[in-house]
C-alpha angles and dihedrals in degrees: 000000000000115000120191123199119203102170126087093221091067092047092053091056091056096050122083117263118268090249093062097040114116126195089257093056091046089054093048094048095044092077098027092124093054118080113231092240091056098053095089091048093050090046089054092047090050092048092048090050092051091048092050091047093049090047091054093044095049100034100243132120115262090242090061090053091049092049092052090046091053090062097044133068100233145021090242091060089047090056091050093051094045091050090050090049091052092049092049090048091052092050091048092047092052091049091050093047092049093047091052095047098045090088089056091057090236109170095181111122092174091111090070125071118208096268092051091048090053092049094049092047089053090049092051092049092054 
């Protein structure tokens, strides 16, 4: 007879006590609810979710994130490069906007926050 258990209390009774748990058994029970054949699928779904989230946060298309990731050795390095790309894009955009509005005698620097102002001053000095 098949007996299904849906409550956590019953599952806890079946697992070894915390005193006898080794790192190997912790690893094996961590993914006990995921079938081995589904691990790759869930990894891909998780990766896609992280890529979409980073794309929204940094203002790039998800394909750009994936392309950068392809050339780097980790997601962490990808985040660093994408953040640097966003910062460089903002600096370039401000410089372009200012160069196109100089003829209009616009004295409004409100489009730049302090970090962008510092970066564009450094660029002008070089």
